[in-house]
C-alpha positions as CSV (number, residue, x, y, z in Angstrom):
1,M,77.9,190.6,23.8
2,P,79.4,188.0,23.2
3,K,75.5,186.1,24.3
4,L,73.8,187.6,21.9
5,F,76.5,187.2,19.4
6,S,76.3,183.4,20.3
7,F,72.3,183.2,20.2
8,L,72.1,184.9,16.6
9,H,74.8,182.9,15.3
10,R,72.7,179.8,17.2
11,R,69.4,181.1,15.0
12,Q,71.3,181.3,11.7
13,A,72.5,178.2,12.7
14,V,69.3,176.3,13.2
15,I,68.1,178.9,9.7
16,L,70.7,177.4,7.8
17,T,69.7,174.0,9.5
18,A,66.0,173.9,7.8
19,V,66.4,175.9,4.6
20,L,69.4,173.3,3.6
21,L,67.1,169.8,4.4
22,A,63.7,172.3,2.6
23,Q,66.9,171.6,0.2
24,A,67.2,167.9,0.7
25,A,63.7,167.7,0.5
26,L,62.5,169.1,-2.0
27,L,66.0,167.3,-4.7
28,F,65.0,163.4,-3.1
29,G,61.1,164.2,-3.7
30,F,61.3,165.6,-6.9
31,Q,63.9,163.0,-8.1
32,R,62.3,159.7,-7.5
33,T,60.5,158.7,-10.1
34,E,56.5,159.6,-9.6
35,I,54.0,157.8,-8.9
36,I,51.4,158.8,-12.2
37,P,48.0,157.4,-11.0
38,D,45.6,155.9,-13.1
39,H,42.1,158.2,-13.2
40,K,38.9,157.7,-15.0
41,E,38.4,159.2,-18.8
42,L,36.2,163.1,-18.2
43,R,34.0,162.0,-20.6
44,Q,32.9,159.4,-19.1
45,L,31.2,161.8,-16.9
46,A,27.5,160.8,-16.8
47,P,25.0,163.3,-19.6
48,V,22.2,163.0,-17.0
49,L,22.2,164.1,-13.0
50,G,19.9,164.5,-11.2
51,A,17.6,167.5,-13.5
52,W,20.6,168.1,-14.8
53,A,21.3,166.8,-18.4
54,G,24.2,167.4,-20.9
55,S,23.3,169.2,-24.0
56,K,26.5,169.5,-26.2
57,D,30.1,168.6,-25.4
58,I,32.7,171.4,-26.6
59,T,35.9,170.5,-28.4
60,L,39.1,172.3,-27.5
61,D,41.3,173.8,-30.7
62,K,44.5,172.4,-30.6
63,E,45.8,175.3,-30.7
64,T,43.9,176.2,-26.8
65,L,44.7,172.1,-26.5
66,D,49.2,173.4,-26.7
67,V,48.8,175.7,-23.6
68,L,46.2,174.1,-21.8
69,R,48.7,170.4,-21.9
70,A,46.1,169.0,-19.5
71,D,45.6,165.9,-19.6
72,D,42.6,164.9,-19.4
73,T,39.4,168.1,-20.3
74,L,36.1,167.8,-20.3
75,N,34.3,170.6,-21.7
76,R,30.5,170.7,-21.7
77,N,26.9,172.3,-22.0
78,Y,24.2,170.7,-18.7
79,V,20.8,172.1,-19.0
80,D,18.0,171.6,-16.7
81,F,15.4,171.4,-18.9
82,S,12.5,172.0,-16.3
83,T,13.1,175.3,-15.1
84,Q,15.8,176.7,-18.7
85,R,18.8,176.6,-16.2
86,S,22.2,175.7,-18.4
87,A,26.1,175.5,-16.5
88,N,28.8,175.1,-18.4
89,L,30.9,172.2,-17.3
90,F,34.8,172.5,-18.0
91,V,37.3,170.6,-16.1
92,A,41.5,170.0,-17.0
93,F,43.1,167.0,-15.0
94,F,46.8,167.2,-15.0
95,S,48.3,163.5,-14.3
96,S,51.9,165.3,-12.9
97,Q,52.9,168.9,-13.3
98,R,57.4,167.9,-13.2
99,A,57.3,169.4,-16.7
100,G,56.0,171.8,-16.8
101,Q,52.8,171.2,-16.9
102,A,50.2,172.5,-14.5
103,P,46.6,174.7,-14.2
104,H,46.0,177.9,-15.9
105,S,44.6,180.3,-13.1
106,P,40.7,181.4,-15.0
107,K,41.3,185.0,-13.8
108,N,44.7,185.1,-15.7
109,C,42.7,183.9,-19.3
110,L,39.7,185.9,-19.1
111,P,41.0,189.3,-19.3
112,G,43.0,187.7,-22.5
113,S,39.6,187.3,-24.3
114,G,38.2,190.5,-23.6
115,W,35.6,189.4,-20.2
116,T,36.3,192.1,-17.3
117,P,35.5,191.1,-13.3
118,S,33.2,193.4,-11.3
119,V,33.3,190.5,-8.4
120,S,36.3,188.5,-7.2
121,D,36.1,186.8,-4.3
122,I,36.3,183.1,-2.7
123,I,32.9,181.7,-0.7
124,N,31.8,178.1,0.5
125,V,29.7,176.7,-1.1
126,D,28.1,173.3,0.2
127,V,27.6,170.0,-0.6
128,P,26.3,166.2,0.3
129,G,29.0,164.5,2.0
130,R,31.9,166.6,3.1
131,D,33.3,170.0,4.7
132,A,32.3,172.8,2.5
133,L,34.0,173.8,-0.9
134,E,35.9,177.0,-0.6
135,V,36.1,178.4,-3.9
136,N,37.3,181.7,-6.3
137,R,33.5,183.6,-7.8
138,Y,33.3,185.7,-10.6
139,I,31.1,187.9,-12.1
140,V,32.4,188.7,-15.3
141,Q,31.5,191.2,-18.2
142,K,32.5,191.3,-21.7
143,G,29.5,193.9,-23.7
144,E,25.9,193.3,-22.6
145,S,26.6,190.2,-21.7
146,Q,27.3,188.7,-17.9
147,S,28.6,185.5,-16.2
148,L,29.1,183.5,-13.1
149,V,32.9,182.1,-13.2
150,I,33.0,179.5,-10.3
151,Y,36.3,177.7,-10.1
152,W,38.4,175.8,-7.7
153,Y,41.9,172.5,-7.7
154,Q,40.7,169.6,-6.8
155,S,43.6,167.0,-5.4
156,R,42.8,163.6,-4.4
157,D,39.5,164.7,-1.9
158,R,40.9,168.3,-1.3
159,V,39.7,171.5,-2.4
160,V,41.1,174.5,-2.4
161,A,40.2,177.4,-4.0
162,S,44.1,179.9,-3.9
163,E,46.9,179.1,-6.8
164,Y,49.5,179.9,-3.6
165,K,48.1,177.3,-1.7
166,A,47.3,174.5,-4.7
167,K,51.4,174.8,-5.6
168,Y,52.7,174.3,-1.7
169,F,50.7,171.8,-2.5
170,V,52.4,170.5,-5.5
171,V,55.4,170.6,-3.1
172,A,53.6,168.5,0.1
173,D,52.1,165.9,-2.2
174,A,55.3,165.4,-3.6
175,L,57.3,164.8,-1.2
176,R,54.5,163.1,1.4
177,Y,52.9,160.8,-1.9
178,N,55.5,161.2,-5.0
179,R,52.5,162.4,-7.0
180,T,51.4,166.3,-8.5
181,D,48.2,164.9,-10.0
182,T,46.1,168.0,-9.2
183,A,42.4,169.7,-11.5
184,L,40.9,172.8,-11.8
185,V,37.1,172.4,-12.0
186,R,35.2,175.8,-13.6
187,V,32.2,175.7,-13.6
188,V,29.8,178.8,-15.7
189,V,26.6,180.2,-15.6
190,P,25.5,183.3,-17.9
191,V,24.0,186.3,-15.2
192,I,20.7,187.4,-16.9
193,G,19.0,190.2,-17.1
194,G,21.3,191.5,-13.9
195,N,20.6,189.0,-11.4
196,S,23.9,187.7,-10.1
197,D,22.1,185.9,-7.5
198,R,19.9,183.5,-9.0
199,A,22.4,183.1,-11.2
200,M,25.1,182.1,-8.1
201,A,22.2,179.9,-7.1
202,T,22.2,178.2,-9.9
203,A,26.0,177.4,-9.5
204,T,25.0,176.4,-6.6
205,D,23.0,173.5,-7.0
206,F,24.8,172.1,-10.1
207,I,28.0,172.4,-8.1
208,R,26.6,170.6,-5.3
209,T,24.7,167.7,-8.4
210,V,28.0,167.1,-9.9
211,Y,30.4,167.1,-7.4
212,G,30.0,164.0,-6.0
213,P,30.0,161.6,-9.4
214,L,33.0,163.8,-10.9
215,R,34.5,163.0,-7.4
216,Q,35.3,159.7,-8.6
217,H,37.3,160.4,-12.2
218,F,40.0,161.8,-9.8
219,P,42.4,159.1,-8.0
220,S,41.7,158.6,-4.6
């Protein structure tokens, strides 16, 4: 019995020590003056990317901007005129997340806008020059309209789908790099005639085209 008590006591002491060290590390990480890295303005993203041409930049209203609290945004429609395919690119960049600024998950915003999800999963999208991107995929519907929504969180060269994993990296980056910048990237493609496979092919082609140029706008 004394041995068991001693073992449990040591185990509790180790756990308590680990918790205290983690709290101290977090406190130290978030009390330091944060490094705010420079980034290239999103509106400077090339209007023509391969076969895709930017057809319209959509201005966000003040109410949306006040809720979003992003440091930089881009909301642009692209069209491949040779095939009449279209895609909307929305990007919200946050230079810091320490003052409560953080990406809003599209999966929470879409239902509030009247869109009902019929498909919700995580997929991989192959892009040139790096491992496949792990991204969120939603097919949503409002009345007779359907759209394919793909989004992810991006910090430097890291791309993650999970909101929880993204929050974990906020703490990890604050401790290791003394910075918490991140971006939400969302691509929306209309689903025409219920053909979700065609919409997915369109979204995949657009993401492969835009990923490299867009990456240059985020801090390294």
